[in-house]
MISEVEX-202491 format. One record per atom (N, C-alpha, C): residue number from 1; x, y, z; residue in one letter; atom name. Coordinates in steps of 0.2 Angstrom, whole numbers, plus 5000, padded with zeros to 4 digits. Atoms other than C-alpha are relative to their C-alpha. Layout:
// residues N
ATOM   pos     c1     c2     c3   code   site
ATOM   NUM      X      Y      Z      A     CA
...
END
This chain:
// residues 126
ATOM   pos     c1     c2     c3   code   site
ATOM     1   4999   4994   4996      M      N
ATOM     1   6123   4868   5275      M     CA
ATOM     1   4994   5001   5004      M      C
ATOM     2   5005   4998   4995      I      N
ATOM     2   6113   4874   5290      I     CA
ATOM     2   4998   5007   4998      I      C
ATOM     3   5003   4993   5002      S      N
ATOM     3   6101   4888   5286      S     CA
ATOM     3   4997   5004   5006      S      C
ATOM     4   5002   4996   4994      K      N
ATOM     4   6094   4892   5303      K     CA
ATOM     4   4999   4995   5006      K      C
ATOM     5   5001   5004   4994      V      N
ATOM     5   6091   4886   5321      V     CA
ATOM     5   4993   4999   5000      V      C
ATOM     6   5007   5001   5000      G      N
ATOM     6   6075   4877   5322      G     CA
ATOM     6   4997   4999   5006      G      C
ATOM     7   5003   5002   4994      Q      N
ATOM     7   6072   4870   5339      Q     CA
ATOM     7   5006   5000   5005      Q      C
ATOM     8   4996   5000   4994      I      N
ATOM     8   6081   4872   5356      I     CA
ATOM     8   4997   4996   5005      I      C
ATOM     9   5003   5005   4995      M      N
ATOM     9   6079   4858   5369      M     CA
ATOM     9   5002   5003   5007      M      C
ATOM    10   5000   4997   4994      L      N
ATOM    10   6076   4864   5386      L     CA
ATOM    10   4998   4994   5005      L      C
ATOM    11   5002   5006   4996      Y      N
ATOM    11   6076   4850   5399      Y     CA
ATOM    11   4998   5003   5007      Y      C
ATOM    12   5002   4997   4993      V      N
ATOM    12   6066   4854   5415      V     CA
ATOM    12   4997   4995   5004      V      C
ATOM    13   5003   5004   4995      N      N
ATOM    13   6060   4846   5431      N     CA
ATOM    13   4993   4999   5000      N      C
ATOM    14   5007   5000   5000      N      N
ATOM    14   6042   4850   5429      N     CA
ATOM    14   4997   5004   4994      N      C
ATOM    15   5002   4998   5006      Q      N
ATOM    15   6035   4852   5412      Q     CA
ATOM    15   4994   5005   5000      Q      C
ATOM    16   5006   4996   4999      D      N
ATOM    16   6018   4859   5417      D     CA
ATOM    16   5002   5007   5003      D      C
ATOM    17   4998   4993   4997      E      N
ATOM    17   6026   4873   5428      E     CA
ATOM    17   5004   5004   4995      E      C
ATOM    18   4996   4996   5005      A      N
ATOM    18   6038   4877   5414      A     CA
ATOM    18   4996   5003   4995      A      C
ATOM    19   5005   4997   5005      V      N
ATOM    19   6024   4879   5401      V     CA
ATOM    19   4996   5006   5003      V      C
ATOM    20   5003   4994   4997      N      N
ATOM    20   6015   4890   5414      N     CA
ATOM    20   5004   5006   5000      N      C
ATOM    21   4996   4994   5000      F      N
ATOM    21   6030   4901   5416      F     CA
ATOM    21   5001   5003   4994      F      C
ATOM    22   4999   4997   5006      W      N
ATOM    22   6034   4903   5398      W     CA
ATOM    22   4994   5003   4997      W      C
ATOM    23   5006   4997   5004      T      N
ATOM    23   6016   4906   5392      T     CA
ATOM    23   4997   5005   5005      T      C
ATOM    24   5004   4995   4996      E      N
ATOM    24   6008   4915   5407      E     CA
ATOM    24   5005   5006   5002      E      C
ATOM    25   4996   4994   4998      K      N
ATOM    25   6023   4926   5412      K     CA
ATOM    25   5004   5003   4995      K      C
ATOM    26   4996   4997   5005      L      N
ATOM    26   6033   4928   5396      L     CA
ATOM    26   4996   5001   4993      L      C
ATOM    27   5005   4999   5006      G      N
ATOM    27   6018   4927   5383      G     CA
ATOM    27   5002   4996   4995      G      C
ATOM    28   4999   5004   5006      F      N
ATOM    28   6025   4913   5373      F     CA
ATOM    28   4993   4996   4999      F      C
ATOM    29   5006   5004   5002      S      N
ATOM    29   6012   4901   5364      S     CA
ATOM    29   5003   4993   5000      S      C
ATOM    30   4999   5008   5001      V      N
ATOM    30   6011   4882   5364      V     CA
ATOM    30   4999   4999   4993      V      C
ATOM    31   5001   5002   5007      I      N
ATOM    31   6014   4877   5346      I     CA
ATOM    31   4998   4993   4999      I      C
ATOM    32   5002   5007   5000      S      N
ATOM    32   6012   4858   5349      S     CA
ATOM    32   5002   4997   5006      S      C
ATOM    33   4999   5004   4994      E      N
ATOM    33   6012   4845   5362      E     CA
ATOM    33   5000   4993   4998      E      C
ATOM    34   5000   5007   5002      E      N
ATOM    34   6017   4827   5359      E     CA
ATOM    34   5001   4995   5006      E      C
ATOM    35   4999   5004   4995      N      N
ATOM    35   6016   4812   5370      N     CA
ATOM    35   5000   4993   4997      N      C
ATOM    36   5000   5007   5004      N      N
ATOM    36   6022   4795   5363      N     CA
ATOM    36   4999   4994   5005      N      C
ATOM    37   5002   5006   4997      V      N
ATOM    37   6019   4777   5368      V     CA
ATOM    37   5005   4998   5006      V      C
ATOM    38   4995   5002   4994      Q      N
ATOM    38   6035   4776   5379      Q     CA
ATOM    38   4999   5005   5005      Q      C
ATOM    39   5001   4995   4995      G      N
ATOM    39   6029   4791   5389      G     CA
ATOM    39   5004   5006   4999      G      C
ATOM    40   4996   4994   5002      L      N
ATOM    40   6041   4804   5381      L     CA
ATOM    40   4995   5005   4998      L      C
ATOM    41   5004   4994   5001      R      N
ATOM    41   6031   4820   5382      R     CA
ATOM    41   5004   5006   4999      R      C
ATOM    42   4997   4994   5002      W      N
ATOM    42   6037   4836   5374      W     CA
ATOM    42   4995   5006   4998      W      C
ATOM    43   5005   4995   5001      I      N
ATOM    43   6029   4853   5373      I     CA
ATOM    43   5005   5006   4996      I      C
ATOM    44   4996   4995   5004      E      N
ATOM    44   6035   4866   5359      E     CA
ATOM    44   4997   5006   5001      E      C
ATOM    45   5002   4993   4999      I      N
ATOM    45   6034   4884   5363      I     CA
ATOM    45   5004   5005   4996      I      C
ATOM    46   4997   4995   5004      A      N
ATOM    46   6038   4900   5354      A     CA
ATOM    46   4997   5007   5002      A      C
ATOM    47   5002   4993   4998      P      N
ATOM    47   6037   4919   5357      P     CA
ATOM    47   4994   5002   4995      P      C
ATOM    48   5006   4998   5004      T      N
ATOM    48   6025   4920   5342      T     CA
ATOM    48   4999   4994   4996      T      C
ATOM    49   5002   5006   5005      K      N
ATOM    49   6016   4907   5331      K     CA
ATOM    49   5004   5002   4993      K      C
ATOM    50   4997   4999   5006      G      N
ATOM    50   6026   4905   5315      G     CA
ATOM    50   5008   5002   5001      G      C
ATOM    51   4993   4998   4998      A      N
ATOM    51   6043   4910   5324      A     CA
ATOM    51   5005   4994   4996      A      C
ATOM    52   4995   5005   5003      D      N
ATOM    52   6058   4902   5315      D     CA
ATOM    52   5003   4995   5005      D      C
ATOM    53   4997   5004   4995      T      N
ATOM    53   6065   4895   5331      T     CA
ATOM    53   4995   4999   5006      T      C
ATOM    54   5005   5002   4994      S      N
ATOM    54   6055   4886   5345      S     CA
ATOM    54   5004   4997   5006      S      C
ATOM    55   4997   5003   4994      I      N
ATOM    55   6059   4879   5362      I     CA
ATOM    55   4996   4994   5001      I      C
ATOM    56   5004   5006   4998      I      N
ATOM    56   6055   4861   5366      I     CA
ATOM    56   5002   4999   5007      I      C
ATOM    57   4999   5001   4993      L      N
ATOM    57   6052   4858   5384      L     CA
ATOM    57   4999   4992   5001      L      C
ATOM    58   5000   5007   4999      H      N
ATOM    58   6057   4840   5389      H     CA
ATOM    58   5001   4998   5007      H      C
ATOM    59   4999   5003   4993      N      N
ATOM    59   6056   4830   5405      N     CA
ATOM    59   5007   4998   5001      N      C
ATOM    60   4993   5002   4999      K      N
ATOM    60   6074   4830   5412      K     CA
ATOM    60   5001   4993   5002      K      C
ATOM    61   4999   5007   4997      E      N
ATOM    61   6072   4814   5422      E     CA
ATOM    61   4999   4995   4995      E      C
ATOM    62   5002   5005   5005      F      N
ATOM    62   6064   4805   5408      F     CA
ATOM    62   5006   4999   4995      F      C
ATOM    63   4995   5000   5005      V      N
ATOM    63   6077   4810   5395      V     CA
ATOM    63   5007   4997   5003      V      C
ATOM    64   4994   5003   4997      A      N
ATOM    64   6091   4806   5407      A     CA
ATOM    64   5000   4992   5001      A      C
ATOM    65   5001   5007   5000      K      N
ATOM    65   6085   4788   5409      K     CA
ATOM    65   5001   4997   4993      K      C
ATOM    66   5000   5003   5007      M      N
ATOM    66   6083   4786   5390      M     CA
ATOM    66   5007   5001   4997      M      C
ATOM    67   4993   4999   5004      S      N
ATOM    67   6100   4794   5385      S     CA
ATOM    67   5005   5002   5006      S      C
ATOM    68   4995   4999   4995      P      N
ATOM    68   6112   4792   5399      P     CA
ATOM    68   5006   5004   4997      P      C
ATOM    69   4994   4997   5003      G      N
ATOM    69   6127   4804   5397      G     CA
ATOM    69   4998   5006   4996      G      C
ATOM    70   5002   4994   5004      L      N
ATOM    70   6117   4817   5387      L     CA
ATOM    70   5001   5006   5005      L      C
ATOM    71   4999   4994   4996      N      N
ATOM    71   6121   4835   5393      N     CA
ATOM    71   4993   5003   5001      N      C
ATOM    72   5007   4997   4999      L      N
ATOM    72   6105   4841   5401      L     CA
ATOM    72   5000   5007   5003      L      C
ATOM    73   4999   4993   4998      G      N
ATOM    73   6112   4858   5406      G     CA
ATOM    73   4996   5005   4996      G      C
ATOM    74   5004   4995   5003      T      N
ATOM    74   6102   4873   5402      T     CA
ATOM    74   5004   5004   4995      T      C
ATOM    75   4997   4997   5005      P      N
ATOM    75   6107   4881   5386      P     CA
ATOM    75   5001   5008   5002      P      C
ATOM    76   5000   4993   4999      S      N
ATOM    76   6113   4899   5387      S     CA
ATOM    76   4997   5004   4994      S      C
ATOM    77   5004   4997   5005      L      N
ATOM    77   6100   4908   5377      L     CA
ATOM    77   4999   5008   5001      L      C
ATOM    78   5001   4993   5000      M      N
ATOM    78   6099   4927   5372      M     CA
ATOM    78   4994   5001   4996      M      C
ATOM    79   5006   4997   5003      F      N
ATOM    79   6082   4934   5368      F     CA
ATOM    79   5001   5007   4998      F      C
ATOM    80   5000   4993   5002      F      N
ATOM    80   6079   4950   5359      F     CA
ATOM    80   4993   5003   5001      F      C
ATOM    81   5006   4997   4999      S      N
ATOM    81   6066   4963   5363      S     CA
ATOM    81   5000   5007   4997      S      C
ATOM    82   5001   4993   5002      E      N
ATOM    82   6060   4979   5355      E     CA
ATOM    82   4997   5004   5005      E      C
ATOM    83   5003   4997   4994      N      N
ATOM    83   6051   4984   5371      N     CA
ATOM    83   5004   4998   5006      N      C
ATOM    84   4995   5003   4995      F      N
ATOM    84   6066   4981   5382      F     CA
ATOM    84   4998   5003   5007      F      C
ATOM    85   5001   4997   4993      D      N
ATOM    85   6062   4993   5397      D     CA
ATOM    85   4993   4998   5002      D      C
ATOM    86   5006   5002   4998      Q      N
ATOM    86   6044   4988   5397      Q     CA
ATOM    86   5000   4993   5002      Q      C
ATOM    87   4999   5007   4998      L      N
ATOM    87   6049   4969   5397      L     CA
ATOM    87   5003   5000   5006      L      C
ATOM    88   4996   5000   4994      H      N
ATOM    88   6061   4972   5411      H     CA
ATOM    88   4995   5002   5006      H      C
ATOM    89   5005   4998   4995      G      N
ATOM    89   6047   4981   5421      G     CA
ATOM    89   4995   4994   5001      G      C
ATOM    90   5005   5005   4999      D      N
ATOM    90   6034   4968   5417      D     CA
ATOM    90   5002   4994   5003      D      C
ATOM    91   4997   5006   4997      L      N
ATOM    91   6045   4953   5422      L     CA
ATOM    91   5001   5001   5007      L      C
ATOM    92   4999   4998   4993      S      N
ATOM    92   6049   4962   5438      S     CA
ATOM    92   4994   5000   5004      S      C
ATOM    93   5006   5000   4997      N      N
ATOM    93   6031   4965   5442      N     CA
ATOM    93   4996   4993   5001      N      C
ATOM    94   5003   5006   5000      K      N
ATOM    94   6027   4947   5439      K     CA
ATOM    94   5004   4995   5005      K      C
ATOM    95   4996   5004   4995      N      N
ATOM    95   6039   4942   5453      N     CA
ATOM    95   5005   4995   4997      N      C
ATOM    96   4994   5005   5003      I      N
ATOM    96   6052   4934   5441      I     CA
ATOM    96   5006   5003   5002      I      C
ATOM    97   4993   4998   4998      K      N
ATOM    97   6070   4935   5447      K     CA
ATOM    97   5003   5004   4994      K      C
ATOM    98   4998   4996   5006      V      N
ATOM    98   6076   4949   5435      V     CA
ATOM    98   5007   5004   5002      V      C
ATOM    99   4994   4996   4998      G      N
ATOM    99   6094   4956   5435      G     CA
ATOM    99   5000   5007   4998      G      C
ATOM   100   5000   4993   5002      E      N
ATOM   100   6099   4974   5433      E     CA
ATOM   100   5002   5001   4992      E      C
ATOM   101   4999   4998   5007      I      N
ATOM   101   6100   4982   5415      I     CA
ATOM   101   5008   5002   5000      I      C
ATOM   102   4992   4999   5001      V      N
ATOM   102   6119   4982   5410      V     CA
ATOM   102   5001   5002   4993      V      C
ATOM   103   4997   4998   5006      N      N
ATOM   103   6127   4991   5396      N     CA
ATOM   103   5006   4996   4998      N      C
ATOM   104   4994   5003   5002      I      N
ATOM   104   6139   4981   5386      I     CA
ATOM   104   5001   5002   4993      I      C
ATOM   105   4999   4997   5007      P      N
ATOM   105   6147   4985   5369      P     CA
ATOM   105   4995   4999   4995      P      C
ATOM   106   5005   5002   5005      S      N
ATOM   106   6134   4977   5359      S     CA
ATOM   106   4993   5003   5002      S      C
ATOM   107   5007   4998   4999      G      N
ATOM   107   6119   4985   5368      G     CA
ATOM   107   4998   4999   5008      G      C
ATOM   108   5002   5001   4993      R      N
ATOM   108   6109   4984   5384      R     CA
ATOM   108   4997   4993   5001      R      C
ATOM   109   5002   5007   4999      V      N
ATOM   109   6105   4967   5392      V     CA
ATOM   109   4998   5000   5008      V      C
ATOM   110   5002   5002   4993      F      N
ATOM   110   6097   4960   5408      F     CA
ATOM   110   4999   4992   4999      F      C
ATOM   111   5001   5007   4999      N      N
ATOM   111   6095   4942   5414      N     CA
ATOM   111   4994   4999   5004      N      C
ATOM   112   5006   5002   4996      F      N
ATOM   112   6080   4933   5421      F     CA
ATOM   112   5000   4992   5002      F      C
ATOM   113   5000   5007   4998      A      N
ATOM   113   6077   4916   5430      A     CA
ATOM   113   4993   4997   4999      A      C
ATOM   114   5007   5003   5000      D      N
ATOM   114   6063   4904   5427      D     CA
ATOM   114   4999   4997   5007      D      C
ATOM   115   5001   5003   4993      N      N
ATOM   115   6055   4894   5441      N     CA
ATOM   115   5004   4995   5002      N      C
ATOM   116   4995   5005   4998      E      N
ATOM   116   6069   4881   5441      E     CA
ATOM   116   5007   5003   5001      E      C
ATOM   117   4993   4996   4999      E      N
ATOM   117   6083   4895   5443      E     CA
ATOM   117   5004   4999   4994      E      C
ATOM   118   4996   5000   5006      N      N
ATOM   118   6088   4893   5425      N     CA
ATOM   118   5000   5007   4997      N      C
ATOM   119   4999   4993   5002      Y      N
ATOM   119   6095   4910   5419      Y     CA
ATOM   119   5000   5001   4992      Y      C
ATOM   120   5000   4998   5007      F      N
ATOM   120   6092   4918   5402      F     CA
ATOM   120   5001   5007   4999      F      C
ATOM   121   4998   4992   5001      A      N
ATOM   121   6097   4935   5394      A     CA
ATOM   121   4995   5003   4995      A      C
ATOM   122   5004   4996   5005      V      N
ATOM   122   6087   4948   5385      V     CA
ATOM   122   5005   5006   4998      V      C
ATOM   123   4996   4994   5003      M      N
ATOM   123   6096   4961   5373      M     CA
ATOM   123   4995   5004   4997      M      C
ATOM   124   5004   4995   5003      E      N
ATOM   124   6088   4977   5367      E     CA
ATOM   124   5001   5000   4993      E      C
ATOM   125   5000   4999   5008      R      N
ATOM   125   6084   4977   5348      R     CA
ATOM   125   4995   5005   4998      R      C
ATOM   126   5005   4995   5002      K      N
ATOM   126   6076   4992   5340      K     CA
ATOM   126   4999   4999   4993      K      C
END
């Protein structure tokens, strides 16, 4: 039986820019970085050290060559925030493309885009 989501693979065009976006603009931490002999580099990031789920940033072009046919599309991720309004304002102030706050039956949400125009969502959790 599966007990939790461990890692999410995010395939990006520029790993260094992606690391900078997630760490400098969203406050994530680099948990680990690996670079194997074949040239496959991946960086593990998470919102906090010890988080149950992390994101692995992979080089999209390299993975496409190694695994033709693999779906390299951006996963639809929903993040939770206890400081929802503050986060929305902070991201806007950092010149991140941020959507309007929308009320849906399960709560308030907004989306944001990374530097490669991949969109993610944030939901308010108190």
